[in-house]
Each structure stands twice: as C-alpha cells, then as structure tokens.
C-alpha positions as CSV (number, residue, x, y, z in Angstrom):
1,M,0.0,0.0,0.0
2,S,1.5,3.3,-1.0
3,L,0.9,6.4,1.0
4,R,0.8,9.7,-0.9
5,I,0.6,13.2,0.6
6,V,-0.5,16.1,-1.6
7,R,-0.9,19.8,-0.9
8,A,-4.5,20.6,-1.5
9,G,-5.3,22.8,-4.5
10,P,-8.5,24.4,-5.6
11,E,-9.8,21.2,-7.2
12,D,-9.6,19.5,-3.8
13,A,-12.0,21.9,-2.0
14,F,-14.8,19.3,-1.6
15,I,-12.3,16.7,-0.4
16,V,-11.1,19.1,2.2
17,A,-14.7,19.9,3.2
18,A,-15.5,16.2,3.4
19,L,-12.5,15.4,5.5
20,S,-13.3,18.3,7.8
21,L,-16.8,17.0,8.2
22,Q,-15.5,13.5,9.1
23,F,-13.2,15.1,11.6
24,A,-16.1,17.0,13.2
25,I,-18.2,13.9,13.4
26,A,-15.4,12.0,15.0
27,V,-14.6,14.7,17.6
28,D,-18.1,15.5,18.8
29,G,-20.7,14.3,16.3
30,S,-21.2,17.8,14.7
31,R,-23.2,17.8,11.5
32,E,-24.9,20.5,9.5
33,D,-27.1,20.5,6.3
34,G,-25.2,22.2,3.5
35,Y,-21.9,22.1,5.4
36,L,-19.9,20.7,2.5
37,D,-20.8,23.5,0.1
38,R,-20.2,26.1,2.9
39,A,-16.9,24.6,4.0
40,A,-15.5,24.2,0.4
41,E,-16.4,27.8,-0.4
42,H,-14.7,29.1,2.8
43,W,-11.6,27.1,2.2
44,L,-11.3,28.3,-1.4
45,R,-11.7,31.9,-0.2
46,H,-9.0,31.5,2.5
47,R,-6.8,28.7,1.2
48,E,-3.7,30.9,1.2
49,Q,-4.0,31.3,4.9
50,L,-5.1,27.7,5.5
51,P,-2.4,25.5,4.0
52,T,-3.8,21.9,3.8
53,W,-2.4,18.5,3.0
54,I,-4.4,15.4,2.1
55,A,-3.3,11.8,2.7
56,E,-4.2,9.1,0.2
57,L,-3.7,5.5,1.1
58,A,-4.8,2.4,-0.8
59,G,-7.0,4.5,-3.1
60,S,-8.9,6.4,-0.4
61,H,-8.6,9.7,1.4
62,A,-7.0,8.6,4.7
63,G,-6.8,12.0,6.5
64,Y,-5.8,15.6,6.3
65,L,-3.8,18.3,8.0
66,Q,-5.0,21.9,8.0
67,A,-3.0,24.8,9.5
68,T,-3.5,28.5,9.9
69,L,-0.7,30.7,8.6
70,P,-0.8,34.2,10.2
71,P,0.3,37.2,8.2
72,E,3.9,38.3,8.3
73,S,4.7,39.5,11.8
74,T,7.3,41.6,13.6
75,W,9.0,40.5,16.7
76,P,12.5,41.3,18.1
77,G,15.1,39.2,16.4
78,Q,12.7,37.9,13.8
79,P,13.7,38.7,10.2
80,I,11.4,40.6,7.9
81,G,9.3,38.3,5.8
82,T,8.9,35.7,8.5
83,R,5.7,34.5,9.9
84,G,6.8,33.2,13.3
85,R,4.2,30.5,14.1
86,L,2.1,28.2,12.1
87,W,-0.9,26.7,14.0
88,I,-2.1,23.2,13.1
89,H,-5.7,23.2,13.9
90,A,-6.7,20.0,12.3
91,L,-4.9,16.7,12.0
92,Y,-7.3,13.9,11.2
93,V,-6.7,10.3,10.2
94,A,-9.7,8.1,9.5
95,A,-10.0,5.4,12.3
96,D,-9.5,2.5,9.8
97,Q,-6.2,4.1,8.5
98,R,-4.5,4.8,11.8
99,R,-1.1,3.3,12.9
100,R,0.1,3.3,9.2
101,G,2.2,6.4,9.3
102,V,-0.5,8.7,7.9
103,G,-0.3,11.3,10.7
104,A,3.5,11.4,10.7
105,A,3.6,11.7,7.0
106,L,1.1,14.7,7.0
107,L,3.2,16.4,9.7
108,G,6.3,15.8,7.7
109,A,4.8,17.4,4.6
110,C,3.8,20.4,6.6
111,E,7.2,20.7,8.2
112,S,8.9,20.5,4.9
113,W,6.7,23.2,3.4
114,T,7.3,25.6,6.4
115,K,11.0,25.8,5.6
116,G,10.2,28.0,2.6
117,A,7.4,29.9,4.2
118,G,9.4,31.7,6.9
119,V,7.9,29.7,9.8
120,G,10.0,29.4,12.9
121,V,7.6,27.4,15.2
122,I,4.8,25.0,14.6
123,R,2.2,24.8,17.3
124,L,-0.8,22.6,17.9
125,R,-3.1,21.5,20.7
126,C,-2.6,18.0,21.7
127,D,-5.8,16.2,22.6
128,L,-5.8,13.7,25.5
129,G,-4.6,10.4,24.2
130,A,-2.4,11.8,21.5
131,E,0.6,12.7,23.7
132,E,2.6,9.6,22.8
133,F,2.2,10.2,19.1
134,Y,3.3,13.8,19.2
135,D,6.2,12.9,21.5
136,A,7.3,10.3,19.0
137,V,7.3,12.8,16.1
138,G,9.2,15.4,18.0
139,Y,6.6,17.8,19.4
140,A,7.4,18.8,22.9
141,P,5.0,20.0,25.5
142,A,4.9,23.9,25.6
143,A,2.9,26.3,27.7
144,E,-0.6,25.1,28.4
145,V,-3.2,26.1,25.9
146,R,-6.4,27.4,27.5
147,Q,-9.7,27.8,25.9
148,K,-13.1,29.3,26.7
149,R,-16.2,28.1,24.8
150,L,-18.4,30.9,23.8
151,R,-22.0,30.7,22.8
152,P,-22.6,31.2,19.1
153,P,-24.1,34.6,18.2
154,S,-27.9,34.6,18.0
155,P,-29.2,34.6,14.3
C-alpha cells in the first residue's frame, strides 16, 4: 500500500470539506445541512492562509492536516518576511487508517513546506490520548493552551 501526501489545491475543495466533516463527526458528532458547500467555499476563499495536505492511502482519502498561517509579523530578532508561528488546527486520520504512518507523513509534509514559508515554530493543541504520538514525532509540550467556549451569536 502506497501512502501519498498532496498539498490541497482548488480542485480539492470538496475533499477538504468532506475530511473536515469526518473530523467534526469523530470529535463531537457535529453535523450541518449544507456544510460541504459552505466549507468548500470558505476554504477556497481563504486557502492561502489555510495550508492543507491530504493523505491518500490504498485509493482512499485517509486523512488531512490543515493549518493557519498568520500574516507576516514583527518580533524582536525575527527577520522581515517571516511569519513566526504556524498553528495546526486539524490533524485527522480516519479510524481505519491509523497506525500506518499517515499522521506522521502529514506532519512531515507540513514541516517540509514551512522551511520555505518563513515559519519558525509549529504549534498545535494535543488532545488527550495523542501525547505519545506527538512525543514520537518530536513535538514537545509547551505552555498550556487554555480555551473558553463561547455561545454562538444569535441569528
């Protein structure tokens, strides 16, 4: 079985949307009528700030990684044209494709790409149960990430 990682292009918008929906369902069961169209359109509009890679294994889409690339930033000691941090906000591997190197390959593709993008640090939030995986691929614990869930705005 050959694993292939590709950087998502405009023609992959619905694949990105479908993998995003699979991820949401796996995380908390979230579903929404019309989500695929809405998600594909959003990703197409913002894809330069949302670098995304798709994993293909044995003829199926095995997972994806999506990051957020902030605009160029200024910080003492940071050269002009650099972006500082890249945030990985989605790393999903389908349950039946896990433990086959898919997650590590997606991270590797992202890391290779960052070398030419002026990124100095990759950050992500490690969900409970994934610590061993992230340790194995070289992601060290950093300052604790905190979050506050807000109610969605009223329609």
